Phi, psi and omega in degrees: 000312181297318180304321179293319178294319178296321175298316180293321180293317179299312179298320176296320178293319181292321180294326185275355178297128184216203182242130175266175177231130179267001181248158180269163179093185184292160178299136178261155176297154183305327179292348185255350184230165172255150180236127180250128182237130174248192178278162169291146182295322181264120180240159181252070178083013180298135181288328179225136182230132175241117187251130174281114185264320188208139172236111185057243179261001181275117177272124184283130182281169180297333184274359182245139172239357178224158173220136175267137180227159173281157181301149176141191178272133183227151179251122184247143169247124179233156177234135181245127182241130174250117185298313186304316179260358184058028181280138178229124179231144175244146182222148173248132180238129174245124188217152174267121185245146185242149178305142177075007182253139177256133180240152175227151181270133183234123183276149172250117186270136177289157181306141179072016178059032182285340183162186178264133177267340178190164173231130180252153176250114179244146174277146178280000000 
């Protein structure tokens, strides 16, 4: 019974994962904003997970794995988790982001999967 409840809760969380907005006002078209995407907080055995925690003053909620921002310079707080070693590292990234571009967080793994040595922001 507990196993079924855990599966149901996990599925509900994954379905609700979405995109937040770090700007005020109505939603803007994709061509006017940049989108930053990290991994889902709940993973099914993923060896490495990079989670977007904060963009400037906007705290990313548990139900979000992406954030839309206005073009410009932004400061990101990310967390990188390596399952095998249970390593957790935090990184701050400052980047100039451009409208209409989708970005994703990409980990750089230390030798021997000991942890993350860096996290990069790459455009899709």
